[in-house]
N, C-alpha and C positions, 0 to 999 in steps of 0.2 A: 502494500499500497504506502502512496506515495504520499511525502510529508503536507501537510495542511497548514496553511495560515486561517484561523480561529478569528475573527474580529468585530465584538456584540458591541451594545448599548448596554446603558448597566442601567439605567432607572427604567421602572416597570416592564424592559428586557429579563435582561439577565434576575434584577433585585425585583425580589417581592411587592411593589408598597402598591399597587395598587390597586385598586379596588373587589377584582377578580381574585378566584381562590388558587394558592399553588399547588400546584401535584405536588404530595411529599416526600416523593425519593430523588425530584427531578435532577437539585441541586447539587446531590452525592455524586448520581452519576455524571454531571458533567463535570464535576471537580478530580472523577475519575479519568472521565477520557482525555479532558486536557494537562493531564498529569502526565500522556505520552511523551514520549520523545518522539513521534510523528507528531505533534500537534506546538505550534507555535502560535503565542492565545494573546489577542492583540486586544484591553477596552478604550473604546470609540466614544468618550464622553461632552457633553456638555461641561461636568465638575470640572475642577480646578483639584492639579493633583493634588492636593491635605484635602479635601472632601473624597475623591476617590480610594481613599489609601482609607479616612475612617470607614468608607462602605465595605472593601476588604474585612474590615475587621470584625463591623457590626451581623454584614452577614457571611460572614467567613467564608466567602469568597478566594479561590485561588487565587495569588500571587498572578497579574501576567507580563510577559515577555516586557510587553512595551504598553502603554500610557500615550493614546489619541485626549488631550483634555482640552478644555474651553472651546468645545463646536467646532473642532479641530488648529484653532491658530498654536499649540503646541502639542512638544513627541515628546513623553523621555520613554528610558530605555530602562532595561531592571541589570546592572551589570554587578557582580559582589552580591553586594547586600546593599545597595543603595538605587535611588534613584540618577537617572543620568539628564538632562536636557540635553534636548539633542538641535544644536547649535546649526546644522545642515538645512532641518528646516526655517529657521528663523530666520536663516540669511535668505532659504529661497521665495519668502512672504511678506518681507518686510518692502523689498525694492516698487509693492501694492500700493503702500502710504508716503513711499520719499521720505524716510527719517523718521515720520511725525508717529506716536502714538496713542491709545487711547483716547487720556487723558486731554488730550490736542486736540479732537474731532468734538470732545464733550462741550465745549460755549458752543456751537453751532447750531448745537440743536437746542440750548435753553429755552428760545422763545414757545418752545412748539408741547412746553408742561400746562398749559395754559387752554393754551384752543387746540389742543391733542389726550387731551392727559399722560400726555407719554411721561412714566417713572423711570427715573434711573436706577438701577437694581445698587444691592445692598455693596459696599467695595469690596468686599472675595471675591462675590460673584462677576467686579471687574480685572481683568488682564491688559498685560503690553498691545495684545490686537484684538481686545476683543471690548466692545461697548454694548451693553445689556441692558436692558430698558421691561418694563411691565405696560402694555398698556389695555384698558377695557376688552373683553370679547365682543362687543358692538360697534365696536369702532372700525370705521371703510379705513381696511386695510390698506390696500390694495394702493389708495393715493397718495396715503399718509410715508407709506416709502417709495413711490412714487416723488413723491417731493422729497422725501431724506437723502437717496438716490440725482436726482437733478443738486442739490445743492451740494454735492459729495462732488458731485463731477465740472460745479466750478468752478473747485480747488482742487480739478484733475487728482483727486485721489480716485482707485479698483479696491470698490467695495462688493460684495457679497452678503446681502439683506437677510438672513434667517429667521420664519417665523415657526414661533409652534407655540404648543398649548402647554401650562402648566395644568393636569387636569386637577389636581387634586386640593389648592388652592383654587380653580379656577375663575382663571386669566392671563393674558395675553403674551406671550413671551416677544420682543422682540433682536439678535443679535446685530452687532453690524461687527465684519470680518474685512480683508485682505482679500481680494476675487481669487486667491487660490488660496485661501488657506479654510474654505470649508470641512469638513466630514473626509468627501471622497475623495477632492483632494488630497489629502491627508492620508488615507487610506492608500492610494496608487502610485502617492511616494514610495510610503515604506514597499509596499508590493515589488518597486522598478528597484529599492534596495538593497532588499534583500532574499531577490531572484524567486516572486512568487508572482502565476498569471493567473489570467483567467482561472482556467482549470483547474487551479488548486489554493484558491481563497475561498470565503465566502462571508458573507457579514447579516448580524441580524439585528434586526430595530427595529419603533413599535411609535412612532412621533413622526412631530416636523421636520428634527433638524439632520432627519435620519432623510429625508426623502431623498437629498441628490444622488444619495448612493443605491435607498430600494426602489430606484430609476434608471440606472444608472449597468451596462457591460457587469459589472459584480454582481457572483450572484448572491443572490439577500433573500433575506428570509422575515415577512411579516409576525408575530410570533402572536398567537389566539384573540391575545385581553388588549390591542392594538385596537382605537376610537375608530372605530366606521371610517369615521372623514377622509383617516387616514388609508388606513382599506382602500375607498368609492377610487382617492386621485390619486394613490400611487400606482395602482393597476393602470386607470387610465392615462396618466404618465408616462409610465411602461408601457404602456400599447404607444402610444405615440410615436415615442422615442426605436419603437422597433426592439425594448429589452424585456416584453411583457413572459415571455420565456426564463428568462434569469432574475425574477421575482415570483415565491412560493408564502402561499397564505399557510403559515397550521392549523389546523380545524380541530387535534384531539385524535386521539387514538392508535396512538405509538406508544408500544407498551404502556398499554392500557393510561396512558394521563391524557391531558387534559388542552396538549398542545397549547395553556399559556406560560409565559415567559422562559425558566431552563427546559423543560419541558418543548414547547415549542422550538428551539433553536437546535436539541438533540433531534424534533421530527425532522427536520427542513435541513442538517447537516448530513443524514440517514436519506435523504433523497435525493440531495451533492453526490452522495459520495455515499452511497448501498454497503462497501467495505466497509465502514465506518459501524455499524452492526458488530460485528466481530468485537470488537477494541471497546463495545460500548455490556455488548455480552459477556 
């Protein structure tokens, strides 16, 4: 069996912190699978490194080889017994913002608080190349994103705007990143650097900031607990991109599990790589 690059989102994908129930044995089986030498594990998260570490401890998750954090704007490698920031990636994306950081961009949007209820997220949710806001779910988000994009273009800043929903808090999330710093760009960069391709890579996710990967040529899994809007959106856009065969929607039944969270990840991995079932059993 070939070596696999398993990339997964954390919150409500691997971590069972959503409303739906978790299959009791699923995380244990997942840990067993990724402990094998044929697997390279990457966590791809909106969390920063310290919050990823908290999640690993709180949910007893296996330590990954790599962390793609801050919605794709940071990459860390676990080397020896510590985390090392991957400067190759920082250099790769820095040019999009012409030497500026998130703190330099933030004053450009301070006037939006009153007219659009855009609220800056807490300091620990910000990073050098990630400027993050809360916004109401009923806001006209397309118009707002267009306004922000236009303002960034005026300053010659190349950016990606990533919208997602925090279901637990019932609020919208907007991340402003360098144009080449999405989760998709970061995973593709890792694939290239580590000598993986679409034949031996898989990604699992559940939310809006996973969308660029879910609709891409990278074989992807939507866990069964994903919100119906994300399921509809990802299937539609993957079809438009000609990548619908690279998107698997977990539905449960594999090993009598429900397809939520890590059960869905396992189901999808075996869908793409049937030989992996021997590793699981």
